[in-house]
C-alpha positions as CSV (number, residue, x, y, z in Angstrom):
1,X,-68.3,9.2,-42.7
2,X,-64.8,10.7,-42.9
3,X,-64.6,14.5,-43.2
4,X,-61.2,14.8,-44.8
5,X,-60.2,12.3,-47.5
6,X,-56.8,12.1,-49.1
7,X,-56.7,10.5,-52.5
8,X,-53.1,9.4,-53.3
9,X,-52.2,9.2,-57.0
10,X,-49.1,7.0,-56.7
11,X,-46.4,6.5,-59.3
12,X,-43.0,5.2,-58.3
13,X,-42.7,5.9,-54.6
14,X,-45.2,5.9,-51.7
15,X,-42.8,7.4,-49.2
16,X,-43.2,11.1,-50.2
17,X,-47.0,10.8,-49.9
18,X,-46.5,9.4,-46.3
19,X,-44.8,12.7,-45.3
20,X,-47.9,14.6,-46.2
21,X,-50.1,12.2,-44.2
22,X,-47.9,12.5,-41.1
23,X,-47.7,16.2,-41.3
24,X,-51.3,16.9,-42.1
25,X,-53.4,13.8,-41.2
26,X,-56.6,13.1,-43.1
27,X,-59.4,10.9,-41.7
28,X,-59.2,8.5,-44.6
29,X,-57.0,7.6,-47.5
30,X,-57.8,6.2,-51.0
31,X,-55.2,4.8,-53.5
32,X,-55.0,5.3,-57.2
33,X,-51.9,3.5,-58.4
34,X,-49.9,3.3,-61.7
35,X,-50.0,-0.2,-63.2
36,X,-46.3,0.3,-63.8
37,X,-45.7,0.1,-60.0
38,X,-48.4,-2.2,-58.5
39,X,-46.2,-3.1,-55.5
40,X,-46.6,0.5,-54.2
41,X,-50.2,-0.3,-53.3
42,X,-49.2,-3.1,-51.1
43,X,-46.5,-1.0,-49.4
44,X,-49.0,1.8,-48.9
45,X,-51.7,-0.5,-47.3
46,X,-49.2,-2.1,-45.0
47,X,-47.7,1.2,-43.9
48,X,-51.0,3.0,-43.4
49,X,-52.5,0.1,-41.6
50,X,-50.2,1.0,-38.6
51,X,-52.0,4.4,-38.2
52,X,-54.7,3.6,-35.7
53,X,-57.0,6.5,-36.4
54,X,-56.8,6.4,-40.2
55,X,-59.2,4.6,-42.5
56,X,-58.0,3.0,-45.6
57,X,-61.2,2.9,-47.6
58,X,-61.9,0.9,-50.7
59,X,-59.6,-1.2,-52.8
60,X,-56.8,0.4,-54.7
61,X,-57.6,1.5,-58.3
62,X,-55.0,0.7,-60.9
63,X,-54.5,2.9,-63.9
64,X,-52.3,3.2,-67.0
65,X,-49.6,5.8,-66.7
66,X,-50.5,7.3,-70.1
67,X,-54.2,7.0,-70.3
68,X,-55.6,10.4,-69.5
69,X,-59.3,9.5,-69.8
70,X,-58.9,6.4,-67.6
71,X,-57.1,8.5,-64.9
72,X,-59.9,11.1,-65.0
73,X,-62.6,8.4,-64.6
74,X,-60.6,6.8,-61.7
75,X,-60.3,10.2,-59.9
76,X,-64.0,10.9,-60.3
77,X,-65.1,7.4,-59.2
78,X,-63.0,7.5,-56.1
79,X,-64.1,11.0,-55.1
80,X,-67.7,9.9,-55.7
81,X,-67.3,7.5,-52.8
82,X,-67.0,10.5,-50.4
83,X,-69.8,12.8,-51.3
84,X,-69.8,15.8,-49.0
85,X,-66.3,15.2,-47.7
86,X,-63.3,17.6,-48.0
87,X,-61.2,15.8,-50.7
88,X,-57.5,16.4,-51.4
89,X,-55.7,14.8,-54.3
90,X,-51.9,14.2,-53.6
91,X,-49.9,13.8,-56.8
92,X,-46.4,14.0,-55.2
93,X,-45.1,10.9,-57.0
94,X,-47.7,10.6,-59.8
95,X,-46.8,10.3,-63.4
96,X,-47.5,13.4,-65.5
97,X,-50.7,12.1,-67.2
98,X,-52.5,11.0,-64.1
99,X,-51.4,14.3,-62.4
100,X,-53.1,16.3,-65.2
101,X,-56.2,14.1,-64.8
102,X,-56.3,14.7,-61.0
103,X,-55.8,18.4,-61.6
104,X,-58.8,18.5,-64.0
105,X,-61.0,16.6,-61.5
106,X,-60.0,18.7,-58.5
107,X,-61.0,21.8,-60.4
108,X,-64.2,20.2,-61.6
109,X,-65.2,19.2,-58.2
110,X,-63.9,22.4,-56.5
111,X,-61.6,20.3,-54.3
112,X,-57.8,20.6,-53.5
113,X,-54.7,19.1,-55.1
114,X,-51.3,19.1,-53.4
115,X,-47.8,17.9,-53.7
116,X,-45.3,17.4,-50.8
117,X,-42.2,19.6,-51.2
118,X,-40.1,17.6,-48.8
119,X,-36.9,19.5,-49.7
120,X,-38.4,22.7,-48.4
121,X,-40.7,21.1,-45.8
122,X,-43.8,22.4,-47.3
123,X,-47.2,21.1,-48.6
124,X,-47.9,23.1,-51.8
125,X,-51.4,23.6,-53.1
126,X,-51.9,23.5,-56.9
127,X,-55.6,23.9,-56.4
128,X,-56.3,26.4,-54.8
129,X,-53.4,28.1,-56.5
130,X,-50.3,29.6,-54.9
131,X,-50.8,28.3,-51.4
132,X,-48.1,26.6,-49.4
133,X,-48.3,25.3,-45.8
134,X,-45.0,24.8,-43.8
135,X,-45.0,21.4,-42.2
136,X,-42.9,19.7,-39.5
137,X,-42.2,16.2,-40.8
138,X,-41.0,13.9,-38.1
139,X,-40.4,10.4,-39.5
140,X,-38.1,8.1,-37.8
141,X,-36.0,5.5,-39.7
142,X,-38.2,2.6,-38.7
143,X,-41.3,4.3,-40.2
144,X,-39.3,5.3,-43.3
145,X,-38.1,1.8,-44.0
146,X,-41.6,0.4,-43.6
147,X,-42.6,2.5,-46.6
148,X,-40.2,0.3,-48.7
149,X,-41.2,-2.9,-47.1
150,X,-38.1,-3.1,-45.0
151,X,-37.5,-3.5,-41.4
152,X,-34.9,-2.1,-39.1
153,X,-32.4,-4.3,-37.1
154,X,-29.7,-2.6,-35.2
155,X,-26.7,-5.0,-34.9
156,X,-24.1,-3.1,-32.8
157,X,-24.5,-3.2,-29.0
158,X,-22.3,-0.6,-27.2
159,X,-22.9,-2.4,-23.9
160,X,-20.9,-5.4,-25.3
161,X,-17.7,-3.2,-25.3
162,X,-15.2,-3.3,-22.5
163,X,-15.6,0.5,-22.0
164,X,-18.6,2.8,-21.3
165,X,-20.5,4.4,-24.1
166,X,-19.1,7.9,-23.2
167,X,-15.5,6.5,-23.4
168,X,-16.4,4.8,-26.8
169,X,-17.5,8.3,-28.0
170,X,-14.2,9.8,-26.8
171,X,-12.3,7.0,-28.5
172,X,-14.2,7.6,-31.8
173,X,-13.3,11.3,-31.6
174,X,-9.6,10.5,-31.0
175,X,-9.4,8.0,-33.9
176,X,-11.2,10.4,-36.3
177,X,-8.8,13.2,-35.7
178,X,-5.5,11.3,-35.3
179,X,-4.4,11.5,-38.9
180,X,-2.0,9.2,-40.7
181,X,-0.6,7.7,-37.5
182,X,-4.1,6.3,-36.6
183,X,-4.6,5.0,-40.1
184,X,-1.2,3.2,-39.9
185,X,-2.0,1.8,-36.4
186,X,-5.5,0.5,-37.2
187,X,-4.2,-1.2,-40.5
188,X,-1.6,-3.0,-38.5
189,X,-4.1,-3.9,-35.8
190,X,-6.4,-5.5,-38.4
191,X,-3.5,-7.3,-40.0
192,X,-2.1,-8.7,-36.6
193,X,-5.3,-9.5,-34.6
194,X,-6.6,-12.6,-36.3
195,X,-8.8,-14.7,-34.1
196,X,-12.1,-14.6,-32.3
197,X,-13.2,-13.4,-28.9
198,X,-10.6,-12.8,-26.2
199,X,-7.2,-13.2,-27.7
200,X,-3.5,-12.5,-26.9
201,X,-1.4,-11.1,-29.8
202,X,2.3,-11.9,-29.0
203,X,5.4,-10.1,-30.4
204,X,6.0,-12.8,-32.9
205,X,2.7,-12.0,-34.8
206,X,3.4,-8.2,-35.0
207,X,6.0,-6.0,-36.6
208,X,8.0,-2.8,-35.8
209,X,5.9,0.3,-35.2
210,X,7.0,3.9,-35.5
211,X,7.1,6.2,-32.4
212,X,4.0,8.1,-33.8
213,X,2.1,4.9,-34.2
214,X,3.2,3.5,-30.8
215,X,1.7,6.7,-29.2
216,X,-1.6,5.7,-30.8
217,X,-1.3,2.2,-29.5
218,X,-0.8,3.6,-26.0
219,X,-3.8,5.9,-26.3
220,X,-6.0,3.0,-27.4
221,X,-4.8,1.1,-24.5
222,X,-5.4,4.0,-22.1
223,X,-9.0,4.2,-23.4
224,X,-9.5,0.6,-22.4
225,X,-9.8,-1.0,-25.8
226,X,-6.5,-2.9,-25.5
227,X,-4.9,-4.7,-22.5
228,X,-1.3,-5.6,-21.5
229,X,0.3,-3.5,-24.3
230,X,4.1,-3.8,-24.4
231,X,6.9,-3.0,-26.8
232,X,10.1,-5.0,-27.2
233,X,13.6,-3.8,-28.0
234,X,12.9,-4.4,-31.8
235,X,9.9,-2.0,-31.7
236,X,7.3,-4.8,-32.0
237,X,4.1,-4.7,-29.9
238,X,2.2,-7.3,-28.0
239,X,-1.3,-6.8,-26.5
240,X,-4.5,-8.4,-25.6
241,X,-8.1,-8.0,-26.9
242,X,-10.5,-8.7,-24.1
243,X,-13.7,-8.9,-26.3
244,X,-14.7,-9.5,-29.9
245,X,-16.8,-6.3,-29.8
246,X,-13.6,-4.3,-28.8
247,X,-11.9,-5.6,-32.0
248,X,-15.0,-4.9,-34.1
249,X,-15.1,-1.4,-32.8
250,X,-11.4,-0.7,-33.7
251,X,-11.9,-2.4,-37.0
252,X,-14.4,0.2,-38.1
253,X,-17.4,0.7,-35.8
254,X,-15.8,3.6,-34.2
255,X,-16.2,5.6,-37.5
256,X,-19.9,4.9,-37.6
257,X,-20.2,6.0,-34.0
258,X,-18.2,9.2,-34.8
259,X,-20.5,10.1,-37.7
260,X,-23.6,9.5,-35.6
261,X,-22.4,11.6,-32.7
262,X,-21.5,14.4,-35.1
263,X,-24.9,14.2,-36.7
264,X,-26.6,14.3,-33.3
265,X,-24.8,17.5,-32.5
266,X,-26.1,19.3,-35.7
267,X,-28.9,21.8,-35.0
268,X,-30.9,24.5,-36.6
269,X,-30.5,28.2,-36.1
270,X,-33.2,27.8,-33.4
271,X,-31.1,25.2,-31.6
272,X,-33.4,22.3,-32.5
273,X,-31.7,19.0,-33.5
274,X,-31.3,19.0,-37.3
275,X,-32.0,15.3,-37.7
276,X,-35.1,13.7,-36.3
277,X,-33.5,10.2,-36.1
278,X,-29.9,9.1,-36.2
279,X,-28.9,5.4,-36.2
280,X,-25.7,3.3,-36.7
281,X,-25.1,-0.2,-37.9
282,X,-28.5,-0.9,-39.3
283,X,-29.2,-4.2,-41.0
284,X,-32.0,-4.4,-43.6
285,X,-33.2,-8.0,-44.1
286,X,-33.8,-8.5,-47.8
287,X,-35.0,-11.7,-49.5
288,X,-33.1,-14.0,-47.2
289,X,-30.0,-11.9,-47.4
290,X,-29.3,-8.6,-45.7
291,X,-27.8,-5.2,-46.5
292,X,-26.3,-2.7,-44.1
293,X,-26.5,1.0,-43.6
294,X,-23.5,2.1,-41.5
295,X,-24.9,5.4,-40.4
296,X,-28.4,6.8,-41.2
297,X,-29.9,10.2,-40.6
298,X,-33.5,11.3,-41.1
299,X,-34.1,14.8,-42.2
300,X,-37.8,15.8,-42.6
301,X,-38.7,12.3,-43.9
302,X,-35.6,12.1,-46.2
303,X,-32.8,9.6,-45.6
304,X,-29.1,10.5,-45.6
305,X,-27.1,7.3,-45.5
306,X,-23.4,6.7,-45.1
307,X,-21.1,3.8,-46.0
308,X,-18.0,3.8,-43.8
309,X,-14.7,2.2,-44.8
310,X,-11.4,2.2,-42.8
311,X,-9.3,-0.2,-44.9
312,X,-8.4,0.1,-48.6
313,X,-11.4,2.3,-49.2
314,X,-11.1,3.7,-52.7
315,X,-12.6,0.7,-54.6
316,X,-15.5,1.1,-57.0
317,X,-17.2,-2.0,-55.7
318,X,-17.9,-0.2,-52.5
319,X,-19.6,2.5,-54.4
320,X,-21.8,-0.1,-56.1
321,X,-22.6,-1.6,-52.7
322,X,-23.8,1.8,-51.4
323,X,-25.9,2.5,-54.5
324,X,-27.5,-0.9,-54.2
325,X,-28.5,-0.3,-50.6
326,X,-29.9,3.1,-51.4
327,X,-31.9,1.6,-54.2
328,X,-33.7,-0.6,-51.7
329,X,-34.8,2.4,-49.6
330,X,-35.6,5.3,-52.0
331,X,-32.9,5.5,-54.6
332,X,-32.4,9.1,-55.7
333,X,-34.9,10.2,-53.0
334,X,-31.9,9.6,-50.6
335,X,-28.5,11.3,-50.2
336,X,-25.5,8.9,-50.3
337,X,-22.2,9.6,-48.6
338,X,-19.1,7.5,-48.7
339,X,-16.9,8.2,-45.7
340,X,-13.4,7.0,-44.8
341,X,-10.6,8.1,-42.4
342,X,-8.0,7.2,-45.0
343,X,-6.4,10.3,-46.4
344,X,-6.3,11.0,-50.2
345,X,-2.9,10.2,-51.9
346,X,-0.5,13.0,-52.3
347,X,-0.6,14.9,-55.6
348,X,2.9,13.8,-56.5
349,X,2.0,10.1,-55.8
350,X,1.5,9.3,-59.5
351,X,0.8,5.7,-58.9
352,X,-2.1,6.2,-56.5
353,X,-3.5,9.7,-57.5
354,X,-4.8,8.5,-60.8
355,X,-6.7,5.6,-59.2
356,X,-8.2,8.1,-56.6
357,X,-9.3,10.6,-59.2
358,X,-11.0,7.7,-61.1
359,X,-12.7,6.7,-57.9
360,X,-14.1,10.2,-57.5
361,X,-15.3,10.2,-61.1
362,X,-17.1,6.8,-60.4
363,X,-18.7,8.3,-57.3
364,X,-19.9,11.3,-59.3
365,X,-21.5,9.1,-61.8
366,X,-23.4,7.3,-59.0
367,X,-24.4,10.5,-57.3
368,X,-22.3,9.7,-54.2
369,X,-20.6,12.3,-52.0
370,X,-17.1,11.2,-51.0
371,X,-15.7,12.3,-47.6
372,X,-12.0,11.3,-47.2
373,X,-9.9,11.5,-44.1
374,X,-8.8,15.1,-44.8
375,X,-12.5,16.2,-44.4
376,X,-13.6,13.8,-41.7
377,X,-13.3,16.3,-38.9
378,X,-15.9,18.4,-40.7
379,X,-18.4,15.6,-41.2
380,X,-21.0,17.3,-39.1
381,X,-20.9,20.4,-41.4
382,X,-20.9,18.2,-44.4
383,X,-24.0,16.2,-43.2
384,X,-25.8,19.5,-42.5
385,X,-25.0,20.8,-45.9
386,X,-26.1,17.6,-47.7
387,X,-29.3,17.5,-45.7
388,X,-30.3,21.1,-46.4
389,X,-28.6,21.8,-49.8
390,X,-27.6,18.4,-51.2
391,X,-25.1,18.2,-54.0
392,X,-27.4,15.8,-55.8
393,X,-31.1,16.7,-55.6
394,X,-33.3,14.2,-54.0
395,X,-36.0,13.4,-56.6
């Protein structure tokens, strides 16, 4: 017979409950689930089934979100299955009425009731009162996605590049800090490099480049991402792309790599890595289609996800895409960042500044943090701030 039983009273999200199970494992788990969110029972069973030493006892009990008496009876009936055990009710995501019911029954049976305060990495006891236990929540992205019935597929392979991983990181650092000349160069490269796989781009397909831009072309060539770079008397360039992955990297994967490397360098005051898992270019299969997370960071069981754009970025449809992806994996329990290397328009650029300010307003309405090119060099600090003190509370 299990000695420690956790009774999860689940409303809209199972994931926060999982954090408490990982941090303070029980011997067995029971499920009481709101009828408004029946799919959470299936997700919970599938996820908890991967824990070898955890018993998932009994069938889930479904209750109405506004029926206090029914919720009390369900809590009593489930607790009665484990006479003599140490029982803890977890109401982290429970609707208000079932929470009140679980609180009544916990006091009636002299058992515990908790909720997981993931923002402050604590399990807080409501019964007994005024107790809190600090927890070390370590959930990787694969475990997290499993809570939402998703699986993780990483689609970018650095070994397919012409250069070593360390050199790719150096290239990403350079491209992130090169300013307007890099933006101009990469825009031209995307415009001129049509084709697939290994390809030669002759002078006839390119245009005149500025001295500042040509210096960027030369640096990219020195880093090994271009071959046979030349410039003719008219200032046009010709070059060769050795691999498709090299082009994809220059097209935008470099920004994802830069963000992930900056995230990995973030640490606590004690020198411990701030994020427990950092991944780039993650595909989430979804009903025959797929969605992508460009960069993902796990902070004490909470997901910080980034959408990265390097071309014509300030479009509302990109914000909608990011919001749609986050809704698949936690919604407002996540933190969303939209990141680009493109600089904001100048204040005196009347044609473009109005569009940009409207874009920022649309991001605000969708609870998305915008990081433009003028802030990109500080992305590590921004990620740390959004993890520990998010602009939009994760609820």
